[in-house]
KELODO-807542 format. One record per residue (C-alpha): residue number from 1; residue in three letters; chain; x, y, z. Coordinates in nm, 3 decimals, decimal comma, always signed. Layout:
BEGIN
+-----+------+------+---------+---------+---------+
! pos ! code ! unit !      px !      py !      pz !
+-----+------+------+---------+---------+---------+
! NUM !  ALA !    A !       X !       Y !       Z !
...
+-----+------+------+---------+---------+---------+
This chain:
BEGIN
+-----+------+------+---------+---------+---------+
! pos ! code ! unit !      px !      py !      pz !
+-----+------+------+---------+---------+---------+
!   1 !  MET !    A ! +17,554 !  +3,128 !  +6,019 !
!   2 !  ALA !    A ! +17,471 !  +2,803 !  +6,242 !
!   3 !  SER !    A ! +17,116 !  +2,989 !  +6,255 !
!   4 !  ALA !    A ! +17,062 !  +3,011 !  +5,841 !
!   5 !  SER !    A ! +17,149 !  +2,687 !  +5,719 !
!   6 !  SER !    A ! +16,877 !  +2,519 !  +6,006 !
!   7 !  THR !    A ! +16,632 !  +2,799 !  +5,906 !
!   8 !  SER !    A ! +16,698 !  +2,756 !  +5,522 !
!   9 !  ALA !    A ! +16,709 !  +2,316 !  +5,639 !
!  10 !  ARG !    A ! +16,354 !  +2,444 !  +5,771 !
!  11 !  SER !    A ! +16,234 !  +2,597 !  +5,556 !
!  12 !  LEU !    A ! +16,308 !  +2,320 !  +5,273 !
!  13 !  PHE !    A ! +16,230 !  +2,030 !  +5,535 !
!  14 !  ILE !    A ! +15,823 !  +2,230 !  +5,501 !
!  15 !  GLU !    A ! +15,880 !  +2,313 !  +5,138 !
!  16 !  SER !    A ! +15,856 !  +1,913 !  +5,053 !
!  17 !  LYS !    A ! +15,634 !  +1,854 !  +5,388 !
!  18 !  MET !    A ! +15,430 !  +2,055 !  +5,200 !
!  19 !  ARG !    A ! +15,492 !  +1,912 !  +4,824 !
!  20 !  LEU !    A ! +15,393 !  +1,574 !  +4,937 !
!  21 !  ALA !    A ! +15,084 !  +1,702 !  +5,118 !
!  22 !  ASP !    A ! +15,012 !  +1,823 !  +4,771 !
!  23 !  ARG !    A ! +15,096 !  +1,508 !  +4,621 !
!  24 !  VAL !    A ! +14,958 !  +1,277 !  +4,823 !
!  25 !  GLN !    A ! +14,606 !  +1,487 !  +4,705 !
!  26 !  VAL !    A ! +14,656 !  +1,479 !  +4,406 !
!  27 !  ASN !    A ! +14,725 !  +1,129 !  +4,450 !
!  28 !  VAL !    A ! +14,436 !  +1,048 !  +4,643 !
!  29 !  ASN !    A ! +14,226 !  +1,191 !  +4,418 !
!  30 !  ASN !    A ! +14,302 !  +1,046 !  +4,133 !
!  31 !  ILE !    A ! +14,268 !  +0,749 !  +4,274 !
!  32 !  ALA !    A ! +13,869 !  +0,906 !  +4,330 !
!  33 !  SER !    A ! +13,896 !  +0,949 !  +3,979 !
!  34 !  LEU !    A ! +14,024 !  +0,574 !  +3,864 !
!  35 !  ALA !    A ! +13,707 !  +0,406 !  +4,115 !
!  36 !  ARG !    A ! +13,442 !  +0,610 !  +3,964 !
!  37 !  GLN !    A ! +13,543 !  +0,523 !  +3,615 !
!  38 !  ILE !    A ! +13,645 !  +0,156 !  +3,685 !
!  39 !  GLN !    A ! +13,238 !  +0,176 !  +3,841 !
!  40 !  ARG !    A ! +13,183 !  +0,340 !  +3,527 !
!  41 !  GLY !    A ! +13,288 !  +0,113 !  +3,283 !
!  42 !  SER !    A ! +13,189 !  -0,192 !  +3,484 !
!  43 !  LYS !    A ! +12,871 !  -0,127 !  +3,449 !
!  44 !  SER !    A ! +12,772 !  -0,299 !  +3,761 !
!  45 !  SER !    A ! +12,469 !  -0,122 !  +3,836 !
!  46 !  ASP !    A ! +12,381 !  -0,080 !  +3,523 !
!  47 !  ILE !    A ! +12,447 !  -0,519 !  +3,529 !
!  48 !  LEU !    A ! +12,193 !  -0,554 !  +3,861 !
!  49 !  MET !    A ! +11,878 !  -0,346 !  +3,764 !
!  50 !  HIS !    A ! +11,924 !  -0,559 !  +3,455 !
!  51 !  SER !    A ! +11,863 !  -0,889 !  +3,683 !
!  52 !  ALA !    A ! +11,646 !  -0,726 !  +3,932 !
!  53 !  LYS !    A ! +11,376 !  -0,678 !  +3,596 !
!  54 !  ASN !    A ! +11,469 !  -1,027 !  +3,470 !
!  55 !  PHE !    A ! +11,373 !  -1,223 !  +3,831 !
!  56 !  THR !    A ! +11,100 !  -1,007 !  +3,862 !
!  57 !  GLN !    A ! +10,920 !  -1,079 !  +3,530 !
!  58 !  GLN !    A ! +11,049 !  -1,432 !  +3,583 !
!  59 !  GLU !    A ! +10,834 !  -1,420 !  +3,945 !
!  60 !  HIS !    A ! +10,557 !  -1,287 !  +3,792 !
!  61 !  GLY !    A ! +10,524 !  -1,547 !  +3,433 !
!  62 !  LEU !    A ! +10,558 !  -1,860 !  +3,794 !
!  63 !  GLU !    A ! +10,228 !  -1,702 !  +3,911 !
!  64 !  ALA !    A ! +10,107 !  -1,647 !  +3,608 !
!  65 !  ALA !    A ! +10,216 !  -2,102 !  +3,545 !
!  66 !  GLU !    A ! +10,106 !  -2,123 !  +3,888 !
!  67 !  THR !    A !  +9,755 !  -1,984 !  +3,847 !
!  68 !  ASN !    A !  +9,707 !  -2,169 !  +3,546 !
!  69 !  LEU !    A !  +9,872 !  -2,475 !  +3,664 !
!  70 !  ASN !    A !  +9,586 !  -2,450 !  +3,943 !
!  71 !  LYS !    A !  +9,303 !  -2,379 !  +3,674 !
!  72 !  ILE !    A !  +9,385 !  -2,716 !  +3,505 !
!  73 !  ALA !    A !  +9,348 !  -2,879 !  +3,813 !
!  74 !  LEU !    A !  +9,034 !  -2,739 !  +3,934 !
!  75 !  ILE !    A !  +8,873 !  -2,821 !  +3,545 !
!  76 !  ALA !    A !  +9,125 !  -3,211 !  +3,559 !
!  77 !  THR !    A !  +8,836 !  -3,267 !  +3,906 !
!  78 !  HIS !    A !  +8,539 !  -3,147 !  +3,705 !
!  79 !  LEU !    A !  +8,642 !  -3,302 !  +3,428 !
!  80 !  GLU !    A !  +8,724 !  -3,647 !  +3,600 !
!  81 !  TYR !    A !  +8,299 !  -3,564 !  +3,782 !
!  82 !  GLN !    A !  +8,162 !  -3,557 !  +3,468 !
!  83 !  ILE !    A !  +8,348 !  -3,913 !  +3,372 !
!  84 !  GLU !    A !  +8,188 !  -4,019 !  +3,643 !
!  85 !  CYS !    A !  +7,849 !  -3,922 !  +3,619 !
!  86 !  ILE !    A !  +7,861 !  -4,037 !  +3,195 !
!  87 !  ASN !    A !  +7,970 !  -4,417 !  +3,351 !
!  88 !  ARG !    A !  +7,616 !  -4,446 !  +3,598 !
!  89 !  SER !    A !  +7,444 !  -4,300 !  +3,285 !
!  90 !  SER !    A !  +7,612 !  -4,518 !  +3,029 !
!  91 !  ILE !    A !  +7,489 !  -4,853 !  +3,333 !
!  92 !  ILE !    A !  +7,200 !  -4,767 !  +3,365 !
!  93 !  LEU !    A !  +7,144 !  -4,703 !  +2,989 !
!  94 !  GLU !    A !  +7,260 !  -5,045 !  +2,904 !
!  95 !  ASP !    A !  +6,957 !  -5,134 !  +3,254 !
!  96 !  VAL !    A !  +6,696 !  -4,990 !  +3,066 !
!  97 !  THR !    A !  +6,814 !  -5,096 !  +2,721 !
!  98 !  GLU !    A !  +6,743 !  -5,501 !  +2,851 !
!  99 !  GLN !    A !  +6,420 !  -5,386 !  +3,050 !
! 100 !  ILE !    A !  +6,258 !  -5,258 !  +2,674 !
! 101 !  ARG !    A !  +6,351 !  -5,568 !  +2,522 !
! 102 !  ALA !    A !  +6,280 !  -5,810 !  +2,802 !
! 103 !  MET !    A !  +5,921 !  -5,531 !  +2,736 !
! 104 !  GLN !    A !  +5,932 !  -5,564 !  +2,361 !
! 105 !  ARG !    A !  +5,909 !  -5,964 !  +2,369 !
+-----+------+------+---------+---------+---------+
């Protein structure tokens, strides 16, 4: 009788152990499913992708702005040279005008 009772207890223990293992497996699967749902719900990967696209667009815009600023700086330098030439020419023109007036007297 003792062996029947120990066999019964052993089978109950094994059965309980199997049910516990099954429940643990179900819980692990449920946690994995929940993690997937949270990730889909948060759309963190979509937000990161959108942020990366915006960053690259901003980077391209900044590069274009830098190129334009360099062109404007070059144009400003050329304008300064032209202003210097105009100033020299106006000084020479004043001298020539004085010489013409002197010749006309």
